[in-house]
N, C-alpha and C positions, 0 to 999 in steps of 0.2 A: 396317397390314401392315408386316412387317419388310423386305419386299423384293418386287420384281417383275422377273422375268426373261422375256425373249422370245427363244427360240432356234429356229433352223431348220437342221436337219442339222449341228448343232454342239453344243458343250457349254458350260455355264456353271457356275462354282463357286459354291455357296451356303453358304459357311462363316461361322458366327458364333462368335466366340471367347469372348464374355462375355454370354450370354443367360441371364438369371436367371428361373426359373420357381418359383413358390411352390406349396405343397401346395394341391390343389384346382383349380389352373389347368390349362389344356390348351394344346397346340400343335396347330393345325390346318394341314393342307397342302391346297392347292387347286390343281388343274390344270384348265385350260380350253382348249377349242379356239380357234383363231384366228378367221378370218373365218367359217368354216363347219365343220361336223363331217366333211366329206369328206376322208378320208385323213389326219386328224390323229390320230396315235398318239404314245404316249410310253412310255419305258422307265425313267423316273425312279424310283429307289428310294432314299429318304433313309436316312441312318445318323445316329442320335442317340447321343451319348455323354454320360452323366450323371456328373458329378463332384461328390460331396458335400463340404461344407466340413469335415465331421468324419471322413469315411472316405476313405482314400487310394486305394482300389481303384475305378477308374471302371467303369461299367456301360454296355454298348453295345447298342443295338437296331438291327438291320439289316432294313429292310422287305423286301428281296429274300429274305433267309434266313428271317426269322421269320414273314412273312406271305405267302409265295409260294404258288404253286399246289400244292395237295396232291392226292394220288391219291384219286380218288373210288371208293367201294365200288360194284362192279357188282351190280345187282339182276337176278337171272335173269328172263327173260321167261316169261309164262304160255304154255301151249300155244296159246291163241287169238292172243296177241300174236306168237308165233313164226310161225304160219300167215299172219297179216297181213303180217309182214315179208317172208316168202318170196314172197308174191303181189306185193307192191309192188316187189320186186327182180327179178322175172321179167317177161318180156314176155308171159307167158300171160294176165296180167290185162287186157291190151289187147284180147284176143279174147273176153272174157266178154260175153255178150249179156244 
């Protein structure tokens, strides 16, 4: 591993200035909960900047921007699914014998 950071309600900079990656290699990011999975959340979104030895224009990948949550397409309910939803949301279902 290139590093190990443990933070709690704080920030840690994870900057590498000279990390060389060859064609076919990958960089894996791993985030794990601490003692248990209860209330362990994270908002870490790494940014990677690629600078080629032959090209002067760097390329940047931003996990928050490029891999963030996208709007899901809503699929309409069928008539039977709509009826089931109405019954479950109403208190009338409690009185069905």
